[in-house]
C-alpha positions as CSV (number, residue, x, y, z in Angstrom):
1,M,-12.2,37.8,21.0
2,C,-8.7,38.0,22.3
3,I,-6.3,36.6,19.8
4,N,-3.8,34.3,21.6
5,S,-1.0,32.2,20.4
6,D,-3.3,29.4,19.3
7,Y,-4.4,31.6,16.4
8,R,-1.1,33.2,15.4
9,L,0.6,32.3,12.2
10,E,4.4,32.5,12.6
11,Y,6.9,32.1,9.8
12,K,8.3,28.9,11.4
13,Q,4.9,27.2,10.7
14,L,5.3,27.9,7.0
15,I,8.8,26.3,6.7
16,L,7.8,22.6,6.5
17,P,4.8,23.0,4.2
18,S,6.8,25.3,2.0
19,I,9.5,22.7,1.7
20,F,7.0,20.0,0.9
21,I,5.3,22.1,-1.8
22,A,8.5,23.2,-3.3
23,Y,9.8,19.7,-3.5
24,G,6.6,18.5,-5.2
25,A,6.8,21.4,-7.7
26,A,10.4,20.6,-8.4
27,N,9.4,17.1,-9.3
28,L,7.4,18.4,-12.2
29,N,10.5,19.8,-14.1
30,I,13.8,18.6,-12.6
31,K,14.9,15.5,-14.5
32,A,16.6,13.8,-11.6
33,L,13.6,14.1,-9.4
34,K,11.2,12.9,-12.1
35,Q,13.5,9.9,-12.5
36,L,13.0,9.2,-8.8
37,N,9.3,9.2,-9.3
38,F,9.6,6.6,-12.1
39,S,12.0,4.5,-10.1
40,A,9.6,4.4,-7.1
41,R,6.7,3.4,-9.4
42,D,8.7,0.7,-11.1
43,E,9.9,-0.7,-7.8
44,I,6.3,-0.9,-6.5
45,L,5.2,-2.6,-9.7
46,E,8.0,-5.1,-9.7
47,N,7.2,-6.1,-6.1
48,N,3.5,-6.4,-6.9
49,L,2.4,-4.7,-3.7
50,A,-1.2,-5.2,-2.9
51,H,-3.6,-2.3,-3.6
52,T,-6.2,-1.1,-1.2
53,H,-9.1,1.3,-1.1
54,L,-8.5,2.2,2.5
55,D,-6.8,5.4,1.5
56,N,-10.2,6.7,0.5
57,Y,-11.3,6.5,4.1
58,T,-8.0,7.0,6.1
59,Q,-7.8,10.5,4.7
60,F,-10.6,11.6,7.0
61,L,-9.7,9.3,9.9
62,P,-7.7,11.7,12.1
63,A,-10.5,14.3,12.0
64,A,-13.1,11.5,12.8
65,I,-11.0,10.5,15.8
66,V,-11.2,14.0,17.1
67,Y,-15.0,13.9,17.1
68,G,-15.0,10.3,18.4
69,L,-12.8,11.3,21.4
70,D,-15.1,14.2,22.1
71,A,-18.0,11.7,22.2
72,V,-16.2,9.8,25.0
73,N,-15.4,13.0,26.9
74,I,-11.8,13.4,25.8
75,K,-12.1,17.0,24.9
76,G,-10.0,18.9,22.4
77,K,-9.2,22.6,22.5
78,H,-12.4,23.8,21.0
79,S,-16.1,23.1,21.3
80,F,-17.9,21.0,18.7
81,V,-19.2,24.0,16.8
82,D,-15.9,25.9,16.9
83,R,-13.8,23.0,15.8
84,T,-16.3,22.2,13.0
85,V,-15.9,25.8,11.7
86,I,-12.1,25.4,11.8
87,Y,-12.1,22.0,10.1
88,A,-14.6,23.1,7.4
89,T,-12.4,26.2,6.8
90,S,-9.3,24.0,6.4
91,Q,-11.1,21.8,3.9
92,L,-12.3,24.7,1.9
93,L,-8.8,26.2,1.8
94,S,-7.3,22.9,0.9
95,A,-9.8,22.5,-2.0
96,S,-9.2,26.0,-3.2
97,M,-5.5,25.3,-3.5
98,V,-5.4,21.7,-4.7
99,F,-8.2,21.5,-7.3
100,P,-7.3,24.6,-9.4
101,L,-3.7,23.3,-9.5
102,K,-4.8,19.9,-10.8
103,Y,-6.3,21.6,-13.8
104,L,-3.5,24.1,-14.3
105,V,-0.6,21.7,-14.0
106,K,-2.3,18.8,-15.8
107,E,0.1,16.1,-14.7
108,R,-0.6,12.6,-16.0
109,R,-1.3,10.0,-13.3
110,P,1.0,7.0,-13.1
111,D,-1.9,4.7,-14.2
112,N,-2.7,7.1,-17.2
113,S,-6.3,7.5,-16.0
114,D,-6.3,11.3,-16.3
115,Y,-4.2,14.4,-16.1
116,L,-5.1,15.5,-12.5
117,S,-2.2,14.0,-10.6
118,F,-0.6,17.1,-9.0
119,P,-1.0,17.6,-6.1
120,S,-2.6,14.6,-4.3
121,G,-6.0,15.6,-2.9
122,H,-6.3,12.5,-0.7
123,T,-2.9,13.3,0.9
124,A,-3.8,17.0,1.4
125,T,-7.0,15.9,3.2
126,A,-5.2,13.4,5.3
127,F,-2.5,15.8,6.4
128,S,-5.0,18.6,7.0
129,S,-6.9,16.2,9.2
130,A,-3.7,15.1,11.0
131,Q,-2.7,18.7,11.6
132,F,-6.2,19.4,12.9
133,M,-5.9,16.6,15.4
134,F,-2.4,17.9,16.4
135,R,-3.7,21.5,17.0
136,E,-6.7,20.3,19.1
137,Y,-4.6,18.0,21.4
138,K,-1.0,19.3,21.4
139,D,-1.4,21.1,24.7
140,K,-3.2,18.3,26.5
141,N,-1.6,15.1,25.3
142,I,1.3,15.4,22.8
143,W,1.4,11.7,21.9
144,L,-2.3,11.7,21.2
145,S,-1.9,14.8,19.1
146,L,0.8,13.2,17.0
147,S,-1.1,10.0,16.3
148,G,-2.9,11.3,13.2
149,Y,0.3,11.7,11.3
150,P,1.1,8.0,10.8
151,I,-2.4,7.6,9.4
152,A,-1.8,10.5,7.0
153,V,1.6,9.0,6.0
154,F,-0.2,5.7,5.3
155,T,-2.7,7.5,3.1
156,G,0.1,9.2,1.1
157,I,2.1,6.0,0.7
158,Y,-0.9,4.1,-0.6
159,R,-1.7,6.8,-3.1
160,V,1.7,5.8,-4.6
161,I,1.3,2.1,-4.1
162,N,-2.2,2.3,-5.7
163,N,-0.5,3.9,-8.8
164,K,-2.6,7.0,-8.5
165,H,0.1,9.5,-7.7
166,W,3.8,10.1,-8.0
167,V,5.9,10.6,-4.9
168,G,6.2,14.4,-5.6
169,D,2.4,14.7,-5.8
170,V,2.0,13.2,-2.4
171,V,4.8,15.3,-0.8
172,A,3.2,18.5,-2.2
173,G,-0.3,17.3,-1.0
174,A,1.1,16.9,2.5
175,G,2.4,20.5,2.4
176,F,-0.9,21.9,1.2
177,G,-2.8,19.9,3.9
178,I,-0.7,21.2,6.8
179,L,-0.8,24.7,5.4
180,S,-4.6,24.8,5.0
181,T,-5.2,23.8,8.7
182,D,-2.7,26.3,10.1
183,L,-4.3,29.0,8.0
184,A,-7.8,27.9,9.2
185,Y,-6.7,28.4,12.9
186,W,-5.2,31.8,12.0
187,M,-8.4,32.9,10.3
188,Y,-10.7,31.5,13.0
189,P,-11.0,34.6,15.2
190,Q,-12.1,36.7,12.3
191,I,-14.5,34.0,11.0
192,S,-15.9,33.6,14.5
193,T,-16.5,37.4,14.8
194,W,-18.2,37.4,11.4
195,L,-20.5,34.5,12.4
196,G,-21.2,36.2,15.7
197,R,-22.8,39.1,14.0
198,N,-25.8,36.8,13.3
199,K,-25.9,34.8,16.5
200,N,-29.7,34.4,16.3
201,K,-29.7,33.2,12.7
202,A,-28.9,29.9,11.3
203,Q,-25.4,29.6,9.7
204,T,-24.6,27.5,6.7
205,M,-21.2,26.6,5.4
206,V,-20.7,24.9,2.0
207,V,-17.6,22.7,1.9
208,P,-16.3,21.2,-1.3
209,F,-14.3,18.0,-0.9
210,Y,-12.9,15.2,-3.0
211,Q,-13.6,11.5,-2.3
212,Q,-13.2,8.3,-4.2
213,G,-12.5,10.0,-7.5
214,S,-15.4,12.4,-7.4
215,Y,-16.0,16.0,-6.3
216,N,-18.7,16.6,-3.7
217,I,-20.2,19.4,-1.7
218,G,-21.0,19.1,2.0
219,F,-23.3,21.4,4.0
220,I,-22.8,22.3,7.6
221,R,-25.8,23.9,9.3
222,N,-25.5,25.5,12.7
223,F,-28.7,26.6,14.4
């Protein structure tokens, strides 16, 4: 396969996610930033903003839209199988970064429910899905490609409103999500080559993911 610009990973692509991740990490130790986290939580509690469970579903919505658009013949950059491999890779990468950090950092959630607050897994999934939508449609319809980001921002905001995450957790999660999808596109040519060695055999991918407070494993079978 010829590697074109769609699969290159340039340093400029790393700037924004690196800033997000660095900011989130700084929130863990810098007193002034930690105080901003507490101030945001207190402001939300004082205004008694309504909670919602929609963030459990909106984290996947941009990716679902990509598949829905394909069903009505609004095609993205890749075929169904190819984009599924890319998206599954992005989720695997995101999980491999986010979940170990939760157990290493052991940051207490705002609602005191556990010590798995940093970084936000929901937000990472939401932004990886939004970045996936962007990469699939950016060369065909820029406005359509950008439409996943407001959904991702909604998810992140409601992780804070629902008292499940600090602001720093959400910002870091966004960085990990964007990074995981860009890495998935960069890795895709090699993964495609590897899968192509067994074209006549069924391929199975195991994808861990986090949803509604529990860890799950998804299987993708390509015949």
